[in-house]
N, CA, C, O and the ligand as a Tripos MOL2 file, in Angstrom:
@<TRIPOS>MOLECULE
protein
  309   307    78     0     0
PROTEIN
NO_CHARGES

@<TRIPOS>ATOM
      1 N         -30.7150   10.4090   16.9070 N.3       1 MET1
      2 CA        -29.8250    9.6510   17.8080 C.3       1 MET1
      3 C         -29.4760    8.2910   17.2130 C.2       1 MET1
      4 O         -28.3210    7.8660   17.2380 O.2       1 MET1
      5 N         -30.4930    7.6150   16.6780 N.am      2 LYS2
      6 CA        -30.2770    6.2990   16.0780 C.3       2 LYS2
      7 C         -29.3520    6.4090   14.8600 C.2       2 LYS2
      8 O         -28.5210    5.5400   14.5970 O.2       2 LYS2
      9 N         -29.5310    7.5060   14.1360 N.am      3 LYS3
     10 CA        -28.7510    7.7400   12.9230 C.3       3 LYS3
     11 C         -27.2690    7.8960   13.2890 C.2       3 LYS3
     12 O         -26.3930    7.3640   12.6070 O.2       3 LYS3
     13 N         -27.0070    8.6220   14.3580 N.am      4 ILE4
     14 CA        -25.6200    8.8380   14.7980 C.3       4 ILE4
     15 C         -24.9740    7.4930   15.1380 C.2       4 ILE4
     16 O         -23.8180    7.2420   14.7990 O.2       4 ILE4
     17 N         -25.7310    6.6470   15.8040 N.am      5 PHE5
     18 CA        -25.2230    5.3320   16.1820 C.3       5 PHE5
     19 C         -24.8750    4.5200   14.9210 C.2       5 PHE5
     20 O         -23.8340    3.8640   14.8580 O.2       5 PHE5
     21 N         -25.7680    4.5790   13.9240 N.am      6 ALA6
     22 CA        -25.5430    3.8440   12.6680 C.3       6 ALA6
     23 C         -24.2750    4.3360   11.9780 C.2       6 ALA6
     24 O         -23.5180    3.5380   11.4260 O.2       6 ALA6
     25 N         -24.0440    5.6310   12.0090 N.am      7 VAL7
     26 CA        -22.8470    6.2040   11.3820 C.3       7 VAL7
     27 C         -21.5920    5.7080   12.1070 C.2       7 VAL7
     28 O         -20.5890    5.3780   11.4740 O.2       7 VAL7
     29 N         -21.6600    5.6600   13.4290 N.am      8 ILE8
     30 CA        -20.5070    5.1900   14.2160 C.3       8 ILE8
     31 C         -20.2150    3.7230   13.8990 C.2       8 ILE8
     32 O         -19.0600    3.3420   13.7100 O.2       8 ILE8
     33 N         -21.2640    2.9080   13.8410 N.am      9 VAL9
     34 CA        -21.0870    1.4790   13.5390 C.3       9 VAL9
     35 C         -20.4910    1.3030   12.1500 C.2       9 VAL9
     36 O         -19.5700    0.5090   11.9590 O.2       9 VAL9
     37 N         -21.0210    2.0520   11.1780 N.am     10 ALA10
     38 CA        -20.5110    1.9720    9.8070 C.3      10 ALA10
     39 C         -19.0280    2.3520    9.7750 C.2      10 ALA10
     40 O         -18.2330    1.7380    9.0640 O.2      10 ALA10
     41 N         -18.6790    3.3610   10.5440 N.am     11 GLY11
     42 CA        -17.2880    3.8020   10.6110 C.3      11 GLY11
     43 C         -16.3850    2.7320   11.1800 C.2      11 GLY11
     44 O         -15.2760    2.5180   10.6900 O.2      11 GLY11
     45 N         -16.8560    2.0620   12.2100 N.am     12 LEU12
     46 CA        -16.0640    0.9900   12.8370 C.3      12 LEU12
     47 C         -15.8720   -0.1700   11.8730 C.2      12 LEU12
     48 O         -14.7840   -0.7410   11.7890 O.2      12 LEU12
     49 N         -16.9370   -0.5210   11.1380 N.am     13 ILE13
     50 CA        -16.8390   -1.6240   10.1660 C.3      13 ILE13
     51 C         -15.8300   -1.2650    9.0790 C.2      13 ILE13
     52 O         -14.9970   -2.0890    8.7000 O.2      13 ILE13
     53 N         -15.9070   -0.0460    8.5860 N.am     14 LEU14
     54 CA        -14.9660    0.4130    7.5590 C.3      14 LEU14
     55 C         -13.5280    0.3510    8.0610 C.2      14 LEU14
     56 O         -12.6300   -0.0860    7.3420 O.2      14 LEU14
     57 N         -13.3180    0.7870    9.2940 N.am     15 THR15
     58 CA        -11.9800    0.7750    9.8730 C.3      15 THR15
     59 C         -11.4590   -0.6540    9.9610 C.2      15 THR15
     60 O         -10.3040   -0.9170    9.6250 O.2      15 THR15
     61 N         -12.2990   -1.5730   10.4090 N.am     16 ALA16
     62 CA        -11.9110   -2.9790   10.5340 C.3      16 ALA16
     63 C         -11.5580   -3.5530    9.1660 C.2      16 ALA16
     64 O         -10.5650   -4.2670    9.0270 O.2      16 ALA16
     65 N         -12.3730   -3.2430    8.1530 N.am     17 ALA17
     66 CA        -12.1350   -3.7500    6.7980 C.3      17 ALA17
     67 C         -10.8070   -3.2310    6.2690 C.2      17 ALA17
     68 O         -10.0850   -3.9510    5.5790 O.2      17 ALA17
     69 N         -10.4890   -1.9950    6.5890 N.am     18 THR18
     70 CA         -9.2370   -1.3940    6.1310 C.3      18 THR18
     71 C          -8.0500   -2.1340    6.7270 C.2      18 THR18
     72 O          -7.0630   -2.3850    6.0360 O.2      18 THR18
     73 N          -8.1380   -2.4810    7.9920 N.am     19 VAL19
     74 CA         -7.0390   -3.1740    8.6620 C.3      19 VAL19
     75 C          -6.8370   -4.5490    8.0390 C.2      19 VAL19
     76 O          -5.7010   -4.9750    7.8280 O.2      19 VAL19
     77 N          -7.9300   -5.2460    7.7440 N.am     20 ILE20
     78 CA         -7.8260   -6.5930    7.1700 C.3      20 ILE20
     79 C          -7.2520   -6.5440    5.7550 C.2      20 ILE20
     80 O          -6.3730   -7.3340    5.4100 O.2      20 ILE20
     81 N          -7.7530   -5.6080    4.9320 N.am     21 ALA21
     82 CA         -7.3020   -5.5250    3.5420 C.3      21 ALA21
     83 C          -5.8840   -4.9630    3.4450 C.2      21 ALA21
     84 O          -5.1960   -5.2030    2.4530 O.2      21 ALA21
     85 N          -5.4360   -4.2180    4.4630 N.am     22 ALA22
     86 CA         -4.0970   -3.6400    4.5070 C.3      22 ALA22
     87 C          -3.6870   -3.0080    3.1840 C.2      22 ALA22
     88 O          -2.7480   -3.4770    2.5400 O.2      22 ALA22
     89 N          -4.3710   -1.9570    2.7750 N.am     23 PRO23
     90 CA         -3.9900   -1.2930    1.5280 C.3      23 PRO23
     91 C          -2.6750   -0.5580    1.7040 C.2      23 PRO23
     92 O          -2.2640   -0.2930    2.8340 O.2      23 PRO23
     93 N          -1.9970   -0.2180    0.5890 N.am     24 PRO24
     94 CA         -0.7490    0.5290    0.7420 C.3      24 PRO24
     95 C          -1.0050    1.8310    1.4860 C.2      24 PRO24
     96 O          -2.0560    2.4530    1.3300 O.2      24 PRO24
     97 N          -0.0470    2.2290    2.2860 N.am     25 GLN25
     98 CA         -0.2400    3.4400    3.0880 C.3      25 GLN25
     99 C           0.0490    4.7090    2.3050 C.2      25 GLN25
    100 O          -0.1370    5.8110    2.8210 O.2      25 GLN25
    101 N           0.5080    4.5640    1.0530 N.am     26 PHE26
    102 CA          0.8010    5.7320    0.2250 C.3      26 PHE26
    103 C          -0.1010    5.7590   -1.0000 C.2      26 PHE26
    104 O          -0.6000    4.7200   -1.4320 O.2      26 PHE26
    105 N          -0.3110    6.9450   -1.5570 N.am     27 ASP27
    106 CA         -1.1610    7.1040   -2.7360 C.3      27 ASP27
    107 C          -0.3490    7.1150   -4.0240 C.2      27 ASP27
    108 O          -0.8900    7.3820   -5.0970 O.2      27 ASP27
    109 N           0.9390    6.8300   -3.9240 N.am     28 THR28
    110 CA          1.7990    6.9030   -5.1010 C.3      28 THR28
    111 C           1.5500    5.7160   -6.0320 C.2      28 THR28
    112 O           1.0920    4.6660   -5.5800 O.2      28 THR28
    113 N           1.8460    5.8670   -7.3320 N.am     29 PRO29
    114 CA          1.6140    4.7760   -8.2890 C.3      29 PRO29
    115 C           2.4990    3.5540   -8.0240 C.2      29 PRO29
    116 O           2.1450    2.4350   -8.3980 O.2      29 PRO29
    117 N           3.6400    3.7680   -7.3840 N.am     30 TYR30
    118 CA          4.5590    2.6620   -7.1000 C.3      30 TYR30
    119 C           4.8910    2.6290   -5.6110 C.2      30 TYR30
    120 O           5.0030    3.6600   -4.9480 O.2      30 TYR30
    121 N           5.0440    1.3890   -5.1090 N.am     31 ILE31
    122 CA          5.3910    1.2020   -3.6950 C.3      31 ILE31
    123 C           6.6560    0.3470   -3.6360 C.2      31 ILE31
    124 O           6.7050   -0.7470   -4.1980 O.2      31 ILE31
    125 N           7.6710    0.8560   -2.9540 N.am     32 GLY32
    126 CA          8.9100    0.1090   -2.8060 C.3      32 GLY32
    127 C           8.9040   -0.7000   -1.5240 C.2      32 GLY32
    128 O           8.1980   -0.3830   -0.5670 O.2      32 GLY32
    129 N           9.7180   -1.7660   -1.5290 N.am     33 ASN33
    130 CA          9.9090   -2.5760   -0.3300 C.3      33 ASN33
    131 C          11.3500   -2.3430    0.1240 C.2      33 ASN33
    132 O          12.2930   -2.8370   -0.4940 O.2      33 ASN33
    133 N          11.5070   -1.5910    1.2040 N.am     34 SER34
    134 CA         12.8550   -1.2040    1.6390 C.3      34 SER34
    135 C          13.6500   -2.4040    2.1450 C.2      34 SER34
    136 O          14.8750   -2.3320    2.2360 O.2      34 SER34
    137 N          12.9810   -3.4970    2.4720 N.am     35 TYR35
    138 CA         13.6580   -4.6880    2.9660 C.3      35 TYR35
    139 C          14.2570   -5.4820    1.8040 C.2      35 TYR35
    140 O          15.4020   -5.9290    1.8710 O.2      35 TYR35
    141 N          13.4660   -5.6530    0.7360 N.am     36 ARG36
    142 CA         13.9340   -6.4140   -0.4260 C.3      36 ARG36
    143 C          14.5510   -5.5520   -1.5110 C.2      36 ARG36
    144 O          15.1640   -6.0710   -2.4440 O.2      36 ARG36
    145 N          14.3960   -4.2390   -1.3960 N.am     37 LYS37
    146 CA         14.8990   -3.3070   -2.4100 C.3      37 LYS37
    147 C          14.2620   -3.5870   -3.7660 C.2      37 LYS37
    148 O          14.9330   -3.5800   -4.7980 O.2      37 LYS37
    149 N          12.9630   -3.8310   -3.7430 N.am     38 THR38
    150 CA         12.1920   -4.0060   -4.9710 C.3      38 THR38
    151 C          11.0420   -3.0080   -4.9310 C.2      38 THR38
    152 O          10.6490   -2.5370   -3.8640 O.2      38 THR38
    153 N          10.5040   -2.6890   -6.1190 N.am     39 PHE39
    154 CA          9.3180   -1.8270   -6.1320 C.3      39 PHE39
    155 C           8.2230   -2.4440   -6.9790 C.2      39 PHE39
    156 O           8.4780   -3.2240   -7.8970 O.2      39 PHE39
    157 N           6.9990   -2.0740   -6.6440 N.am     40 HIS40
    158 CA          5.8020   -2.6930   -7.2170 C.3      40 HIS40
    159 C           4.8230   -1.6570   -7.7050 C.2      40 HIS40
    160 O           4.8560   -0.4970   -7.2960 O.2      40 HIS40
    161 N           3.9330   -2.1090   -8.6090 N.am     41 ARG41
    162 CA          2.7680   -1.2900   -8.9210 C.3      41 ARG41
    163 C           1.8940   -1.3240   -7.6780 C.2      41 ARG41
    164 O           1.9080   -2.2880   -6.9140 O.2      41 ARG41
    165 N           1.1450   -0.2660   -7.4930 N.am     42 ARG42
    166 CA          0.2440   -0.1400   -6.3560 C.3      42 ARG42
    167 C          -0.6810   -1.3340   -6.1860 C.2      42 ARG42
    168 O          -0.9890   -1.7390   -5.0650 O.2      42 ARG42
    169 N          -1.1250   -1.9020   -7.3210 N.am     43 ASP43
    170 CA         -2.1210   -2.9710   -7.2680 C.3      43 ASP43
    171 C          -1.5020   -4.3720   -7.2480 C.2      43 ASP43
    172 O          -2.2220   -5.3630   -7.3730 O.2      43 ASP43
    173 N          -0.1690   -4.4700   -7.0920 N.am     44 CYS44
    174 CA          0.4870   -5.7810   -7.0360 C.3      44 CYS44
    175 C           0.0310   -6.5290   -5.7830 C.2      44 CYS44
    176 O          -0.1080   -5.9300   -4.7180 O.2      44 CYS44
    177 N          -0.2040   -7.8470   -5.9110 N.am     45 PRO45
    178 CA         -0.6370   -8.6300   -4.7430 C.3      45 PRO45
    179 C           0.4010   -8.6530   -3.6140 C.2      45 PRO45
    180 O           0.0630   -8.9420   -2.4660 O.2      45 PRO45
    181 N           1.6490   -8.3500   -3.9380 N.am     46 SER46
    182 CA          2.6940   -8.3450   -2.9070 C.3      46 SER46
    183 C           2.5750   -7.1400   -1.9750 C.2      46 SER46
    184 O           3.0320   -7.1850   -0.8320 O.2      46 SER46
    185 N           1.9600   -6.0650   -2.4660 N.am     47 VAL47
    186 CA          1.9170   -4.8250   -1.6780 C.3      47 VAL47
    187 C           1.1330   -4.9910   -0.3650 C.2      47 VAL47
    188 O           1.6220   -4.5770    0.6860 O.2      47 VAL47
    189 N          -0.0740   -5.5880   -0.3990 N.am     48 PRO48
    190 CA         -0.7970   -5.7390    0.8860 C.3      48 PRO48
    191 C          -0.0860   -6.6590    1.8760 C.2      48 PRO48
    192 O          -0.3260   -6.5820    3.0810 O.2      48 PRO48
    193 N           0.7830   -7.5220    1.3710 N.am     49 GLU49
    194 CA          1.5020   -8.4530    2.2570 C.3      49 GLU49
    195 C           2.7390   -7.8110    2.8780 C.2      49 GLU49
    196 O           3.3390   -8.3350    3.8170 O.2      49 GLU49
    197 N           3.0920   -6.6640    2.3210 N.am     50 MET50
    198 CA          4.2990   -5.9830    2.7720 C.3      50 MET50
    199 C           4.0970   -5.3500    4.1460 C.2      50 MET50
    200 O           3.0280   -4.8190    4.4460 O.2      50 MET50
    201 N           5.1300   -5.4150    4.9700 N.am     51 ASN51
    202 CA          5.0840   -4.7530    6.2720 C.3      51 ASN51
    203 C           5.0300   -3.2430    6.0470 C.2      51 ASN51
    204 O           5.7710   -2.6950    5.2310 O.2      51 ASN51
    205 N           4.1390   -2.5840    6.7890 N.am     52 TYR52
    206 CA          3.9880   -1.1310    6.6320 C.3      52 TYR52
    207 C           5.3120   -0.3910    6.7710 C.2      52 TYR52
    208 O           5.5690    0.5730    6.0490 O.2      52 TYR52
    209 N           6.1370   -0.8340    7.6850 N.am     53 LYS53
    210 CA          7.3750   -0.0970    7.9390 C.3      53 LYS53
    211 C           8.3850   -0.2640    6.8020 C.2      53 LYS53
    212 O           9.3640    0.4790    6.7280 O.2      53 LYS53
    213 N           8.1520   -1.2360    5.9160 N.am     54 ASN54
    214 CA          9.0490   -1.4360    4.7770 C.3      54 ASN54
    215 C           8.5690   -0.7170    3.5160 C.2      54 ASN54
    216 O           9.2710   -0.7060    2.5050 O.2      54 ASN54
    217 N           7.3820   -0.1180    3.5670 N.am     55 GLN55
    218 CA          6.8320    0.5150    2.3720 C.3      55 GLN55
    219 C           7.4570    1.8820    2.1240 C.2      55 GLN55
    220 O           7.5940    2.7010    3.0330 O.2      55 GLN55
    221 N           7.8310    2.1020    0.8620 N.am     56 VAL56
    222 CA          8.4430    3.3720    0.4520 C.3      56 VAL56
    223 C           7.6690    3.8960   -0.7600 C.2      56 VAL56
    224 O           7.4660    3.1520   -1.7200 O.2      56 VAL56
    225 N           7.2320    5.1630   -0.7360 N.am     57 PRO57
    226 CA          6.4640    5.6920   -1.8710 C.3      57 PRO57
    227 C           7.3460    6.1360   -3.0200 C.2      57 PRO57
    228 O           8.3800    6.7700   -2.8090 O.2      57 PRO57
    229 N           6.9360    5.8010   -4.2480 N.am     58 PHE58
    230 CA          7.6160    6.3010   -5.4490 C.3      58 PHE58
    231 C           6.5670    6.8170   -6.4200 C.2      58 PHE58
    232 O           5.5590    6.1560   -6.6710 O.2      58 PHE58
    233 N           6.8130    8.0020   -6.9630 N.am     59 ASN59
    234 CA          5.8760    8.5720   -7.9340 C.3      59 ASN59
    235 C           6.1650    8.0910   -9.3440 C.2      59 ASN59
    236 O           5.2600    8.0000  -10.1740 O.2      59 ASN59
    237 N           7.4260    7.7820   -9.6160 N.am     60 THR60
    238 CA          7.8130    7.3410  -10.9580 C.3      60 THR60
    239 C           8.7610    6.1500  -10.8440 C.2      60 THR60
    240 O           9.3420    5.9060   -9.7870 O.2      60 THR60
    241 N           8.9130    5.4090  -11.9500 N.am     61 ARG61
    242 CA          9.8510    4.2820  -11.9890 C.3      61 ARG61
    243 C          11.2820    4.8160  -11.8320 C.2      61 ARG61
    244 O          12.1210    4.2230  -11.1550 O.2      61 ARG61
    245 N          11.5250    5.9620  -12.4860 N.am     62 GLU62
    246 CA         12.8510    6.5790  -12.4550 C.3      62 GLU62
    247 C          13.2870    6.8470  -11.0110 C.2      62 GLU62
    248 O          14.4380    6.6240  -10.6350 O.2      62 GLU62
    249 N          12.3290    7.3330  -10.2180 N.am     63 GLU63
    250 CA         12.6000    7.6300   -8.8080 C.3      63 GLU63
    251 C          13.0340    6.3500   -8.0740 C.2      63 GLU63
    252 O          13.9680    6.3660   -7.2730 O.2      63 GLU63
    253 N          12.3500    5.2690   -8.3590 N.am     64 ALA64
    254 CA         12.6550    3.9880   -7.7080 C.3      64 ALA64
    255 C          14.0320    3.4840   -8.1450 C.2      64 ALA64
    256 O          14.8260    3.0280   -7.3210 O.2      64 ALA64
    257 N          14.3070    3.5720   -9.4590 N.am     65 PHE65
    258 CA         15.6220    3.1350   -9.9660 C.3      65 PHE65
    259 C          16.7390    3.9730   -9.3550 C.2      65 PHE65
    260 O          17.7850    3.4490   -8.9740 O.2      65 PHE65
    261 N          16.5040    5.2830   -9.2670 N.am     66 ALA66
    262 CA         17.5040    6.2000   -8.7030 C.3      66 ALA66
    263 C          17.8060    5.8620   -7.2510 C.2      66 ALA66
    264 O          18.9200    6.0840   -6.7770 O.2      66 ALA66
    265 N          16.8120    5.3250   -6.5440 N.am     67 ALA67
    266 CA         16.9910    4.9620   -5.1330 C.3      67 ALA67
    267 C          17.5980    3.5650   -4.9880 C.2      67 ALA67
    268 O          17.8130    3.0870   -3.8740 O.2      67 ALA67
    269 N          17.8750    2.9080   -6.1350 N.am     68 GLY68
    270 CA         18.5250    1.6000   -6.1060 C.3      68 GLY68
    271 C          17.5660    0.4180   -6.0050 C.2      68 GLY68
    272 O          17.9690   -0.6870   -5.6430 O.2      68 GLY68
    273 N          16.2990    0.6570   -6.3250 N.am     69 TYR69
    274 CA         15.3020   -0.4130   -6.2540 C.3      69 TYR69
    275 C          15.1560   -1.1170   -7.6030 C.2      69 TYR69
    276 O          15.2950   -0.4920   -8.6550 O.2      69 TYR69
    277 N          14.8720   -2.4360   -7.5640 N.am     70 SER70
    278 CA         14.6550   -3.2220   -8.7790 C.3      70 SER70
    279 C          13.1600   -3.4710   -8.9590 C.2      70 SER70
    280 O          12.4260   -3.5840   -7.9780 O.2      70 SER70
    281 N          12.7000   -3.5580  -10.2290 N.am     71 PRO71
    282 CA         11.2740   -3.8090  -10.4510 C.3      71 PRO71
    283 C          10.8920   -5.2350  -10.0500 C.2      71 PRO71
    284 O          11.6790   -6.1640  -10.2320 O.2      71 PRO71
    285 N           9.7070   -5.4040   -9.5160 N.am     72 CYS72
    286 CA          9.1740   -6.7040   -9.1250 C.3      72 CYS72
    287 C           8.9830   -7.5610  -10.3780 C.2      72 CYS72
    288 O           8.5280   -7.0530  -11.4030 O.2      72 CYS72
    289 N           9.3190   -8.8370  -10.3150 N.am     73 GLY73
    290 CA          9.1910   -9.7280  -11.4640 C.3      73 GLY73
    291 C           7.7490  -10.1580  -11.7060 C.2      73 GLY73
    292 O           7.4220  -10.7170  -12.7530 O.2      73 GLY73
    293 N           6.9060   -9.8940  -10.7380 N.am     74 ASN74
    294 CA          5.5030  -10.3080  -10.7990 C.3      74 ASN74
    295 C           4.6220   -9.2640  -11.4890 C.2      74 ASN74
    296 O           3.9250   -9.5670  -12.4570 O.2      74 ASN74
    297 N           4.6640   -8.0340  -10.9760 N.am     75 CYS75
    298 CA          3.7950   -6.9790  -11.5350 C.3      75 CYS75
    299 C           4.5140   -6.1800  -12.6160 C.2      75 CYS75
    300 O           3.8900   -5.3730  -13.3050 O.2      75 CYS75
    301 N           5.8280   -6.3940  -12.7740 N.am     76 LYS76
    302 CA          6.6310   -5.7220  -13.8020 C.3      76 LYS76
    303 C           6.3240   -4.2260  -13.9250 C.2      76 LYS76
    304 O           5.8010   -3.7820  -14.9470 O.2      76 LYS76
    305 N           6.6460   -3.4560  -12.8930 N.am     77 PRO77
    306 CA          6.3530   -2.0090  -12.9260 C.3      77 PRO77
    307 C           7.2470   -1.2680  -13.9300 C.2      77 PRO77
    308 O           7.1300   -0.0520  -14.0810 O.2      77 PRO77
    309 ZN          4.9960   -6.5910   -7.5400 Zn       78 ZN78
@<TRIPOS>BOND
     1     1     2 1
     2     2     3 1
     3     3     4 2
     4     3     5 am
     5     5     6 1
     6     6     7 1
     7     7     8 2
     8     7     9 am
     9     9    10 1
    10    10    11 1
    11    11    12 2
    12    11    13 am
    13    13    14 1
    14    14    15 1
    15    15    16 2
    16    15    17 am
    17    17    18 1
    18    18    19 1
    19    19    20 2
    20    19    21 am
    21    21    22 1
    22    22    23 1
    23    23    24 2
    24    23    25 am
    25    25    26 1
    26    26    27 1
    27    27    28 2
    28    27    29 am
    29    29    30 1
    30    30    31 1
    31    31    32 2
    32    31    33 am
    33    33    34 1
    34    34    35 1
    35    35    36 2
    36    35    37 am
    37    37    38 1
    38    38    39 1
    39    39    40 2
    40    39    41 am
    41    41    42 1
    42    42    43 1
    43    43    44 2
    44    43    45 am
    45    45    46 1
    46    46    47 1
    47    47    48 2
    48    47    49 am
    49    49    50 1
    50    50    51 1
    51    51    52 2
    52    51    53 am
    53    53    54 1
    54    54    55 1
    55    55    56 2
    56    55    57 am
    57    57    58 1
    58    58    59 1
    59    59    60 2
    60    59    61 am
    61    61    62 1
    62    62    63 1
    63    63    64 2
    64    63    65 am
    65    65    66 1
    66    66    67 1
    67    67    68 2
    68    67    69 am
    69    69    70 1
    70    70    71 1
    71    71    72 2
    72    71    73 am
    73    73    74 1
    74    74    75 1
    75    75    76 2
    76    75    77 am
    77    77    78 1
    78    78    79 1
    79    79    80 2
    80    79    81 am
    81    81    82 1
    82    82    83 1
    83    83    84 2
    84    83    85 am
    85    85    86 1
    86    86    87 1
    87    87    88 2
    88    87    89 am
    89    89    90 1
    90    90    91 1
    91    91    92 2
    92    91    93 am
    93    93    94 1
    94    94    95 1
    95    95    96 2
    96    95    97 am
    97    97    98 1
    98    98    99 1
    99    99   100 2
   100    99   101 am
   101   101   102 1
   102   102   103 1
   103   103   104 2
   104   103   105 am
   105   105   106 1
   106   106   107 1
   107   107   108 2
   108   107   109 am
   109   109   110 1
   110   110   111 1
   111   111   112 2
   112   111   113 am
   113   113   114 1
   114   114   115 1
   115   115   116 2
   116   115   117 am
   117   117   118 1
   118   118   119 1
   119   119   120 2
   120   119   121 am
   121   121   122 1
   122   122   123 1
   123   123   124 2
   124   123   125 am
   125   125   126 1
   126   126   127 1
   127   127   128 2
   128   127   129 am
   129   129   130 1
   130   130   131 1
   131   131   132 2
   132   131   133 am
   133   133   134 1
   134   134   135 1
   135   135   136 2
   136   135   137 am
   137   137   138 1
   138   138   139 1
   139   139   140 2
   140   139   141 am
   141   141   142 1
   142   142   143 1
   143   143   144 2
   144   143   145 am
   145   145   146 1
   146   146   147 1
   147   147   148 2
   148   147   149 am
   149   149   150 1
   150   150   151 1
   151   151   152 2
   152   151   153 am
   153   153   154 1
   154   154   155 1
   155   155   156 2
   156   155   157 am
   157   157   158 1
   158   158   159 1
   159   159   160 2
   160   159   161 am
   161   161   162 1
   162   162   163 1
   163   163   164 2
   164   163   165 am
   165   165   166 1
   166   166   167 1
   167   167   168 2
   168   167   169 am
   169   169   170 1
   170   170   171 1
   171   171   172 2
   172   171   173 am
   173   173   174 1
   174   174   175 1
   175   175   176 2
   176   175   177 am
   177   177   178 1
   178   178   179 1
   179   179   180 2
   180   179   181 am
   181   181   182 1
   182   182   183 1
   183   183   184 2
   184   183   185 am
   185   185   186 1
   186   186   187 1
   187   187   188 2
   188   187   189 am
   189   189   190 1
   190   190   191 1
   191   191   192 2
   192   191   193 am
   193   193   194 1
   194   194   195 1
   195   195   196 2
   196   195   197 am
   197   197   198 1
   198   198   199 1
   199   199   200 2
   200   199   201 am
   201   201   202 1
   202   202   203 1
   203   203   204 2
   204   203   205 am
   205   205   206 1
   206   206   207 1
   207   207   208 2
   208   207   209 am
   209   209   210 1
   210   210   211 1
   211   211   212 2
   212   211   213 am
   213   213   214 1
   214   214   215 1
   215   215   216 2
   216   215   217 am
   217   217   218 1
   218   218   219 1
   219   219   220 2
   220   219   221 am
   221   221   222 1
   222   222   223 1
   223   223   224 2
   224   223   225 am
   225   225   226 1
   226   226   227 1
   227   227   228 2
   228   227   229 am
   229   229   230 1
   230   230   231 1
   231   231   232 2
   232   231   233 am
   233   233   234 1
   234   234   235 1
   235   235   236 2
   236   235   237 am
   237   237   238 1
   238   238   239 1
   239   239   240 2
   240   239   241 am
   241   241   242 1
   242   242   243 1
   243   243   244 2
   244   243   245 am
   245   245   246 1
   246   246   247 1
   247   247   248 2
   248   247   249 am
   249   249   250 1
   250   250   251 1
   251   251   252 2
   252   251   253 am
   253   253   254 1
   254   254   255 1
   255   255   256 2
   256   255   257 am
   257   257   258 1
   258   258   259 1
   259   259   260 2
   260   259   261 am
   261   261   262 1
   262   262   263 1
   263   263   264 2
   264   263   265 am
   265   265   266 1
   266   266   267 1
   267   267   268 2
   268   267   269 am
   269   269   270 1
   270   270   271 1
   271   271   272 2
   272   271   273 am
   273   273   274 1
   274   274   275 1
   275   275   276 2
   276   275   277 am
   277   277   278 1
   278   278   279 1
   279   279   280 2
   280   279   281 am
   281   281   282 1
   282   282   283 1
   283   283   284 2
   284   283   285 am
   285   285   286 1
   286   286   287 1
   287   287   288 2
   288   287   289 am
   289   289   290 1
   290   290   291 1
   291   291   292 2
   292   291   293 am
   293   293   294 1
   294   294   295 1
   295   295   296 2
   296   295   297 am
   297   297   298 1
   298   298   299 1
   299   299   300 2
   300   299   301 am
   301   301   302 1
   302   302   303 1
   303   303   304 2
   304   303   305 am
   305   305   306 1
   306   306   307 1
   307   307   308 2
@<TRIPOS>SUBSTRUCTURE
     1 MET1         2 RESIDUE 1 A MET
     2 LYS2         6 RESIDUE 1 A LYS
     3 LYS3        10 RESIDUE 1 A LYS
     4 ILE4        14 RESIDUE 1 A ILE
     5 PHE5        18 RESIDUE 1 A PHE
     6 ALA6        22 RESIDUE 1 A ALA
     7 VAL7        26 RESIDUE 1 A VAL
     8 ILE8        30 RESIDUE 1 A ILE
     9 VAL9        34 RESIDUE 1 A VAL
    10 ALA10       38 RESIDUE 1 A ALA
    11 GLY11       42 RESIDUE 1 A GLY
    12 LEU12       46 RESIDUE 1 A LEU
    13 ILE13       50 RESIDUE 1 A ILE
    14 LEU14       54 RESIDUE 1 A LEU
    15 THR15       58 RESIDUE 1 A THR
    16 ALA16       62 RESIDUE 1 A ALA
    17 ALA17       66 RESIDUE 1 A ALA
    18 THR18       70 RESIDUE 1 A THR
    19 VAL19       74 RESIDUE 1 A VAL
    20 ILE20       78 RESIDUE 1 A ILE
    21 ALA21       82 RESIDUE 1 A ALA
    22 ALA22       86 RESIDUE 1 A ALA
    23 PRO23       90 RESIDUE 1 A PRO
    24 PRO24       94 RESIDUE 1 A PRO
    25 GLN25       98 RESIDUE 1 A GLN
    26 PHE26      102 RESIDUE 1 A PHE
    27 ASP27      106 RESIDUE 1 A ASP
    28 THR28      110 RESIDUE 1 A THR
    29 PRO29      114 RESIDUE 1 A PRO
    30 TYR30      118 RESIDUE 1 A TYR
    31 ILE31      122 RESIDUE 1 A ILE
    32 GLY32      126 RESIDUE 1 A GLY
    33 ASN33      130 RESIDUE 1 A ASN
    34 SER34      134 RESIDUE 1 A SER
    35 TYR35      138 RESIDUE 1 A TYR
    36 ARG36      142 RESIDUE 1 A ARG
    37 LYS37      146 RESIDUE 1 A LYS
    38 THR38      150 RESIDUE 1 A THR
    39 PHE39      154 RESIDUE 1 A PHE
    40 HIS40      158 RESIDUE 1 A HIS
    41 ARG41      162 RESIDUE 1 A ARG
    42 ARG42      166 RESIDUE 1 A ARG
    43 ASP43      170 RESIDUE 1 A ASP
    44 CYS44      174 RESIDUE 1 A CYS
    45 PRO45      178 RESIDUE 1 A PRO
    46 SER46      182 RESIDUE 1 A SER
    47 VAL47      186 RESIDUE 1 A VAL
    48 PRO48      190 RESIDUE 1 A PRO
    49 GLU49      194 RESIDUE 1 A GLU
    50 MET50      198 RESIDUE 1 A MET
    51 ASN51      202 RESIDUE 1 A ASN
    52 TYR52      206 RESIDUE 1 A TYR
    53 LYS53      210 RESIDUE 1 A LYS
    54 ASN54      214 RESIDUE 1 A ASN
    55 GLN55      218 RESIDUE 1 A GLN
    56 VAL56      222 RESIDUE 1 A VAL
    57 PRO57      226 RESIDUE 1 A PRO
    58 PHE58      230 RESIDUE 1 A PHE
    59 ASN59      234 RESIDUE 1 A ASN
    60 THR60      238 RESIDUE 1 A THR
    61 ARG61      242 RESIDUE 1 A ARG
    62 GLU62      246 RESIDUE 1 A GLU
    63 GLU63      250 RESIDUE 1 A GLU
    64 ALA64      254 RESIDUE 1 A ALA
    65 PHE65      258 RESIDUE 1 A PHE
    66 ALA66      262 RESIDUE 1 A ALA
    67 ALA67      266 RESIDUE 1 A ALA
    68 GLY68      270 RESIDUE 1 A GLY
    69 TYR69      274 RESIDUE 1 A TYR
    70 SER70      278 RESIDUE 1 A SER
    71 PRO71      282 RESIDUE 1 A PRO
    72 CYS72      286 RESIDUE 1 A CYS
    73 GLY73      290 RESIDUE 1 A GLY
    74 ASN74      294 RESIDUE 1 A ASN
    75 CYS75      298 RESIDUE 1 A CYS
    76 LYS76      302 RESIDUE 1 A LYS
    77 PRO77      306 RESIDUE 1 A PRO
    78 ZN78       309 GROUP 0 **** ****
């Protein structure tokens, strides 16, 4: 019983940490910003600051260029 409680608490802490860190919602190597029409590497510092609803997944740079997105000047994808 105690073990189950510990698992639930650990799960809640993990969930809270995820919300704070706001990782990209996609697993793709590149994340586009539909508001700015720019795309980033997954690990760019701009990605966690991006609004979830503006995030667009891209598997390749070509895909992002084809969609009319420009590479970020910071992470240079
Ligand atoms: Zn970037």
